C-alpha distance (Angstrom), angle and dihedral (degrees) to the residues before:
residue distance angle dihedral
M1 . . .
K2 3.81 . .
K3 3.81 113.4 .
T4 3.76 114.1 -119.2
I5 3.86 115.4 -135.0
T6 3.77 116.9 -153.2
L7 3.71 130.0 -177.5
P8 3.83 120.2 -121.2
S9 3.78 114.9 -107.9
D10 3.75 117.5 -82.0
Y11 3.81 113.7 -94.6
S12 3.83 99.5 -177.2
K13 3.81 94.2 103.0
S14 3.80 92.8 55.2
S15 3.80 95.0 41.7
F16 3.74 118.9 127.7
F17 3.82 87.2 -130.9
N18 3.82 96.9 50.5
D19 3.84 107.0 126.8
G20 3.79 95.3 -179.7
K21 3.80 94.8 -111.3
E22 3.76 125.2 130.0
L23 3.78 124.3 -98.7
F24 3.81 96.3 -114.7
C25 3.81 116.2 59.1
N26 3.83 135.7 -166.9
S27 3.78 122.7 -79.3
P28 3.81 113.7 -86.8
Q29 3.82 112.3 -90.7
F30 3.82 93.5 -135.1
Q31 3.85 133.0 45.1
M32 3.81 115.5 -84.5
E33 3.80 131.2 -171.1
F34 3.83 106.6 -127.0
T35 3.80 126.4 -165.6
L36 3.75 121.2 -140.6
F37 3.75 115.6 -124.4
G38 3.84 98.8 -179.0
T39 3.81 143.7 -97.0
F40 3.79 117.8 -49.3
L41 3.79 137.3 179.8
M42 3.82 108.1 -113.6
K43 3.78 125.0 -160.0
S44 3.76 114.3 -159.7
N45 3.85 129.8 156.0
N46 3.85 91.5 -8.0
R47 3.78 92.2 -53.9
Q48 3.78 129.1 112.8
Y49 3.79 126.5 -156.0
N50 3.78 141.5 144.2
V51 3.82 120.3 -94.7
N52 3.82 138.1 174.7
I53 3.80 115.4 -124.3
F54 3.82 123.0 -150.7
L55 3.86 128.3 -178.7
H56 3.76 136.4 -156.0
E57 3.80 108.9 177.3
F58 3.83 102.7 -62.7
I59 3.80 97.3 -14.6
M60 3.84 114.2 97.7
K61 3.82 119.4 -160.0
I62 3.84 117.6 -158.6
I63 3.75 117.2 -165.1
E64 3.80 115.9 -163.3
E65 3.85 135.5 161.5
K66 3.83 92.9 -84.2
G67 3.79 96.3 49.1
E68 3.84 135.8 -82.2
R69 3.82 134.8 -48.9
H70 3.85 132.0 -168.6
I71 3.81 134.6 -142.0
N72 3.76 124.9 -166.0
L73 3.78 100.2 -142.1
E74 3.88 97.2 -161.8
N75 3.85 108.1 121.8
V76 3.79 96.5 -11.1
C77 3.77 114.0 145.6
V78 3.82 117.6 -111.4
K79 3.80 132.1 -171.5
K80 3.77 134.2 168.8
A81 3.84 114.7 -100.3
L82 3.75 134.1 -166.2
H83 3.86 122.0 -149.1
S84 3.74 109.0 -116.0
K85 3.82 94.6 -135.2
T86 3.82 107.3 27.4
Q87 3.80 96.7 31.4
Q88 3.77 87.5 -135.9
L89 3.79 117.3 159.8
G90 3.77 118.1 -114.3
L91 3.80 145.8 150.7
R92 3.80 130.0 -98.9
I93 3.85 112.8 -150.9
S94 3.76 116.0 -169.1
K95 3.82 137.3 172.4
N96 3.81 129.1 178.9
G97 3.84 89.9 -13.0
Q98 3.82 96.7 -49.0
F99 3.82 118.8 111.9
I100 3.78 146.7 172.3
E101 3.79 131.1 -170.9
F102 3.74 132.0 -140.9
F103 3.84 128.5 -159.2
G104 3.73 127.3 -171.1
E105 3.85 139.8 60.7
I106 3.83 94.7 -11.4
I107 3.82 101.3 158.9
E108 3.83 98.8 93.2
L109 3.86 89.8 38.8
W110 3.80 91.0 52.2
K111 3.87 93.2 50.2
Q112 3.84 88.5 57.0
I113 3.86 99.3 45.4
K114 3.82 103.1 35.7
K115 3.80 94.2 87.6
F116 3.78 91.8 59.1
V117 3.84 102.8 43.0
I118 3.75 136.0 72.9
Q119 3.85 121.4 -117.9
T120 3.79 132.9 -174.4
D121 3.79 108.2 -155.3
F122 3.82 99.9 82.5
S123 3.85 96.1 136.3
L124 3.92 89.3 54.7
K125 3.82 91.8 54.9
Y126 3.81 107.6 33.9
K127 3.81 137.6 37.7
L128 3.82 116.1 -151.1
G129 3.84 121.8 -131.6
Q130 3.77 136.6 168.6
K131 3.77 121.2 2.7
L132 3.82 110.2 -117.5
G133 3.82 102.5 -177.3
E134 3.84 146.0 -15.9
R135 3.80 139.2 -146.5
F136 3.74 133.8 174.4
S137 3.79 97.6 -80.5
S138 3.80 103.2 14.6
S139 3.81 145.6 42.3
V140 3.80 131.2 -159.5
F141 3.80 120.7 -140.7
K142 3.78 135.5 -178.6
A143 3.81 110.1 -118.1
L144 3.82 142.7 178.2
K145 3.79 127.0 -133.2
I146 3.78 102.0 -126.4
I147 3.84 96.3 -147.1
N148 3.88 96.5 57.3
G149 3.78 108.1 4.3
Q150 3.86 93.1 -112.8
K151 3.86 112.7 167.2
V152 3.78 114.5 -127.1
A153 3.80 141.3 161.6
V154 3.81 118.9 -118.1
K155 3.82 121.6 -159.0
I156 3.78 109.1 -157.9
I157 3.82 117.5 -160.0
E158 3.73 122.4 -163.6
K159 3.82 105.8 -133.2
S160 3.79 95.0 -155.9
L161 3.76 92.8 55.9
V162 3.76 92.8 48.2
Q163 3.82 92.7 49.0
R164 3.78 93.6 44.4
N165 3.79 92.1 56.1
N166 3.74 126.8 70.7
A167 3.81 122.2 -74.9
S168 3.79 91.5 -91.6
E169 3.84 94.3 75.8
R170 3.78 91.3 51.4
Q171 3.80 92.5 44.9
Q172 3.83 91.5 50.9
L173 3.77 91.3 54.1
I174 3.80 90.8 49.5
N175 3.79 89.6 46.7
E176 3.82 92.1 51.7
L177 3.77 93.2 49.3
T178 3.82 93.0 47.5
V179 3.84 92.7 50.6
L180 3.78 95.4 43.5
R181 3.83 91.0 52.8
Q182 3.84 90.6 53.6
I183 3.74 100.4 48.3
N184 3.81 130.6 75.8
H185 3.75 111.3 170.2
D186 3.85 133.3 133.0
N187 3.87 92.1 -126.0
L188 3.79 97.9 45.7
L189 3.81 125.1 75.9
K190 3.81 112.1 -96.0
L191 3.81 128.6 -141.9
H192 3.81 118.4 -143.2
E193 3.81 105.4 176.9
T194 3.80 144.3 -20.5
F195 3.73 126.5 -135.3
E196 3.80 134.7 -176.7
S197 3.84 134.5 -162.0
D198 3.78 131.4 175.8
E199 3.80 91.8 -83.4
K200 3.81 109.0 17.7
I201 3.87 145.4 42.9
Y202 3.78 118.5 -142.4
L203 3.82 122.7 -154.0
V204 3.81 113.5 -168.9
L205 3.79 109.8 -152.0
D206 3.76 143.2 168.8
L207 3.81 112.5 -76.1
L208 3.79 109.8 -123.3
E209 3.83 101.3 -162.1
G210 3.85 96.0 176.6
G211 3.81 92.3 76.8
H212 3.73 127.2 -145.1
L213 3.79 119.2 -13.8
K214 3.84 89.4 -131.8
N215 3.80 90.9 63.9
S216 3.77 95.2 51.0
I217 3.82 94.8 44.9
F218 3.83 92.9 58.4
R219 3.74 94.4 36.4
F220 3.78 101.6 51.1
R221 3.81 129.7 41.6
Y222 3.78 107.0 -121.0
S223 3.76 118.8 -170.1
E224 3.80 121.8 -125.1
Q225 3.76 90.4 -105.9
E226 3.82 92.6 54.5
T227 3.77 91.1 49.5
I228 3.85 91.4 51.0
I229 3.83 87.4 53.7
L230 3.85 88.0 53.5
M231 3.83 89.9 50.4
Q232 3.80 90.0 52.0
T233 3.79 92.3 47.4
L234 3.84 93.6 51.1
F235 3.82 94.3 44.6
K236 3.84 90.0 51.2
S237 3.78 91.4 53.9
L238 3.84 91.6 45.7
N239 3.82 89.9 49.0
Y240 3.87 89.1 52.4
M241 3.81 89.8 54.7
H242 3.80 95.0 45.9
E243 3.85 91.3 49.7
K244 3.84 87.3 56.3
N245 3.86 88.9 50.5
I246 3.84 91.4 -110.6
Y247 3.77 118.3 135.8
H248 3.84 118.0 -167.7
Q249 3.87 98.9 -155.3
D250 3.83 93.2 -173.7
I251 3.79 108.0 64.8
R252 3.81 112.3 153.7
F253 3.80 140.6 128.6
D254 3.82 92.8 -82.3
N255 3.74 92.1 57.5
I256 3.81 97.4 54.7
L257 3.77 117.8 80.8
L258 3.86 134.4 173.3
K259 3.80 129.8 -127.1
D260 3.85 88.6 -158.0
Q261 3.81 118.9 28.6
Q262 3.82 93.0 -143.3
D263 3.79 99.2 41.9
L264 3.81 114.6 76.1
T265 3.80 91.1 -171.4
S266 3.78 88.3 69.1
A267 3.90 91.3 66.4
C268 3.82 111.5 133.7
I269 3.87 127.2 -165.1
I270 3.85 111.1 -134.8
N271 3.85 139.5 177.5
F272 3.75 109.3 61.0
G273 3.81 96.8 176.7
K274 3.81 93.3 114.5
S275 3.73 95.0 40.6
E276 3.84 121.6 124.7
I277 3.79 127.7 -147.8
I278 3.79 110.2 -154.1
Q279 3.86 118.7 179.0
Q280 3.75 106.2 -154.1
S281 3.82 110.0 -126.1
L282 3.76 122.7 -125.2
V283 3.77 118.0 -103.5
S284 3.82 110.1 -103.9
T285 3.76 138.7 145.2
Q286 3.75 91.1 -111.6
N287 3.85 95.2 53.5
L288 3.74 99.4 82.8
N289 3.82 92.6 166.8
F290 3.79 94.6 59.1
Y291 3.82 95.6 105.6
D292 3.81 92.5 45.3
Q293 3.82 90.1 52.9
N294 3.82 91.9 45.4
S295 3.81 89.5 53.0
L296 3.84 89.8 49.0
I297 3.83 90.4 53.5
Q298 3.80 91.3 48.1
F299 3.79 89.9 51.8
I300 3.79 98.7 48.9
R301 3.83 91.1 41.2
K302 3.84 89.2 54.4
K303 3.80 89.5 47.3
D304 3.81 90.7 55.8
I305 3.86 92.4 46.4
L306 3.85 93.7 48.3
S307 3.86 92.5 47.1
L308 3.82 89.6 53.8
C309 3.85 91.1 46.0
I310 3.81 91.0 53.7
V311 3.78 90.1 53.9
I312 3.77 91.0 49.4
Y313 3.84 92.7 47.4
S314 3.85 89.5 52.5
I315 3.76 88.5 56.3
F316 3.78 93.3 55.2
S317 3.82 96.5 40.5
K318 3.83 93.2 41.9
K319 3.78 91.1 -133.5
L320 3.78 132.9 117.8
Y321 3.72 113.1 -132.7
Q322 3.86 132.9 -165.0
E323 3.85 91.6 -98.8
T324 3.76 97.0 -165.0
Q325 3.79 95.2 47.2
I326 3.87 93.9 48.5
L327 3.83 90.1 46.5
D328 3.79 91.8 54.1
E329 3.81 90.9 50.5
L330 3.76 93.5 47.8
L331 3.72 92.4 49.7
M332 3.80 87.0 54.6
K333 3.80 87.8 49.6
N334 3.82 93.0 -114.3
Y335 3.78 105.9 145.3
E336 3.80 101.1 173.7
S337 3.85 96.0 104.1
M338 3.83 89.6 59.0
S339 3.80 97.2 50.7
D340 3.81 94.2 117.4
I341 3.87 92.7 74.8
E342 3.86 91.8 99.5
Y343 3.80 91.1 57.6
L344 3.84 94.6 58.9
D345 3.73 116.3 96.5
L346 3.76 98.4 -124.7
N347 3.82 133.2 151.9
P348 3.81 115.2 -106.3
P349 3.82 99.3 -103.3
L350 3.84 90.6 50.4
L351 3.84 91.3 47.6
Q352 3.77 88.5 49.9
F353 3.81 90.7 52.4
F354 3.89 93.1 54.1
E355 3.76 90.7 44.6
I356 3.82 90.8 60.3
F357 3.81 91.8 57.5
F358 3.79 106.0 27.9
T359 3.78 106.4 35.4
S360 3.79 136.4 55.9
K361 3.85 89.1 -103.8
G362 3.77 90.7 81.9
K363 3.82 100.2 40.8
T364 3.78 96.3 112.8
Q365 3.83 94.9 36.6
M366 3.81 94.1 52.4
D367 3.79 94.9 63.1
T368 3.84 93.5 68.0
I369 3.74 104.7 18.6
K370 3.87 119.2 127.9
C371 3.74 134.5 -163.0
S372 3.82 90.2 -108.7
D373 3.88 88.0 57.5
I374 3.81 90.3 49.9
L375 3.81 92.2 51.6
N376 3.82 88.8 56.0
L377 3.85 93.0 58.1
D378 3.81 120.7 117.0
I379 3.85 92.2 -108.1
F380 3.89 90.6 67.2
N381 3.80 93.1 47.6
L382 3.78 95.1 64.5
P383 3.81 118.2 107.0
L384 3.80 106.0 -99.0
I385 3.82 132.0 -164.6
R386 3.76 119.1 -153.2
R387 3.78 127.1 -141.0
P388 3.83 110.0 -121.7
S389 3.81 115.0 -106.4
K390 3.81 122.5 -135.8
F391 3.85 85.9 -127.9
Q392 3.81 96.5 47.1
G393 3.88 100.5 51.1
I394 3.80 123.8 -138.5
P395 3.81 121.8 -23.4
Q396 3.80 118.1 -95.8
Q397 3.86 93.5 -113.3
I398 3.85 92.1 60.6
N399 3.82 119.3 76.6
H400 3.78 109.8 -106.0
N401 3.85 108.3 -114.5
F402 3.72 113.4 152.1
K403 3.82 96.5 178.8
R404 3.79 111.8 124.5
A405 3.83 109.9 -96.7
S406 3.74 129.4 -146.7
R407 3.83 121.5 -126.4
F408 3.78 87.5 -144.5
A409 3.78 94.7 59.0
P410 3.86 110.6 129.3
K411 3.81 121.3 -131.1
Y412 3.78 117.3 -119.1
S413 3.80 136.8 -169.7
E414 3.82 119.7 -111.9
K415 3.84 91.9 -97.7
E416 3.81 92.3 50.7
Q417 3.81 90.4 47.0
Q418 3.84 89.1 54.7
I419 3.84 91.4 52.2
I420 3.74 91.0 48.6
S421 3.78 92.3 48.4
N422 3.81 90.2 53.4
F423 3.84 90.6 49.8
Q424 3.80 92.4 48.8
K425 3.77 93.5 52.8
I426 3.84 90.5 63.1
L427 3.79 96.9 31.7
K428 3.83 114.8 105.0
L429 3.80 119.4 174.6
P430 3.81 129.1 -170.3
T431 3.79 121.2 -116.7
I432 3.75 118.0 -106.9
S433 3.81 113.9 -112.4
D434 3.81 135.0 176.9
S435 3.76 91.5 -145.9
S436 3.80 119.1 82.6
E437 3.84 89.3 -158.6
S438 3.80 96.6 58.2
K439 3.69 118.7 98.2
I440 3.76 131.3 -143.4
S441 3.83 106.1 -74.5
Q442 3.81 100.2 167.7
N443 3.76 132.6 49.1
H444 3.74 99.7 -150.4
S445 3.78 135.3 40.0
Q446 3.77 117.6 -123.2
S447 3.81 94.6 -149.2
P448 3.80 113.2 107.7
Q449 3.82 92.1 -165.8
T450 3.84 88.7 60.2
E451 3.81 93.1 47.7
N452 3.73 93.1 47.5
F453 3.75 94.9 47.9
I454 3.78 94.9 48.0
S455 3.81 91.0 43.5
Y456 3.78 88.2 52.7
R457 3.84 92.9 49.9
L458 3.75 91.1 46.6
L459 3.75 92.0 51.5
Q460 3.80 92.9 48.3
D461 3.74 93.3 48.9
E462 3.83 91.3 45.8
K463 3.77 89.3 53.4
A464 3.79 91.2 49.3
S465 3.77 95.6 50.1
S466 3.74 121.3 3.9
I467 3.84 91.8 -172.1
K468 3.84 94.5 53.6
P469 3.87 109.8 121.1
R470 3.78 110.7 -104.4
Y471 3.83 95.4 -136.7
S472 3.85 91.2 63.7
V473 3.73 91.2 51.9
L474 3.80 90.8 51.3
K475 3.77 91.5 46.3
K476 3.75 89.8 52.6
C477 3.87 93.1 47.5
L478 3.79 91.1 48.3
S479 3.79 94.1 49.7
P480 3.85 114.9 125.4
N481 3.78 87.9 -128.8
I482 3.84 92.7 69.5
């Protein structure tokens, strides 16, 4: 008997993200560059016909015989579908009770749209692990992707708590999703997928295993150069956001995490719930509010920059400040709370950097400064040397030698190293075995401590008597009494 395959009931009407709008939307008001993803069989209103599908970020364009239609993919509900006759795999896209189905080569299409849509099969794709953190309405867990073992972080939001609260909680969640879907930068948190169940929302994110920046700063002793590299990394990521008209509005120590605890260049800015996206209007005679909007953008941009500068100053001064309080004072151009700058032992370009933001010398400059201007300051034009990351291997200027090294290895001159090298070429040691019956199966020991020790003894004996027979030295070094 042939097995009947049925689709689960549509959940788009009851979705947390349902805004009551129809599935198909109006054509974009401005010109977009769409990418063709191929020809698909589309099922809609009990009809089947071939269509061409194009994408521009989260806007899907469907071209059919009668013309073209558009779908805004943000927060639409998506499930896998199987064609009842051909058993071909496809996608079912639904919103507010309306749906269409596509069948064809959907893999590349799915990779592009999965960040924008809402899915329901979280438990089939991910396995939750250790809890990493908790807030009033959400918790963060470490998780594994079942299909490939990829480590991720999953933020789980309780829908009832968000809905019970005032509108700000819901708006922050929508804000965070909107921003995460627009950004793609190594030093900003990345969103992979979004899932929804009857009670919870799941955001699958990058796992930042290095923990909070604050913990590493006070645990490890970073040099001034390394901290300047951190400054440059964070200002580049902030500049990326500002160029996309995204303003974080909540930059502080708690919202900066590390991928690698010992690599400051892996710092990532997180938590975009309070972010604002402001598209700057075009200058025209009819736009009477242009200058007001321009002033607003300058203000919130300055707020982001000053917030980041307070974090950086805390790193150099080794003090934790009341970030919100100092930010308010700086925005009012009250610099008394930062009067200890002159007592820090800083190089001139770094001191000049802090004077721009925390003293009256930069009053005028601060009103219009951008991250791109900051990245051109003298402090970022100095030659910098990075500390190697445990994830990045050994720096290029060092010869690659991944053999395990001993911490007891002596240091030799070039002449001594040449003598040792000649000895090691002819030196062959037996492997160590617990069984007396086992024979020698290898010609060379893999223990660097043994090699270094014997090389050291050979070198010392060679110095003491250059005419001493080598076999006696080897016999002495290989004695069980060593």
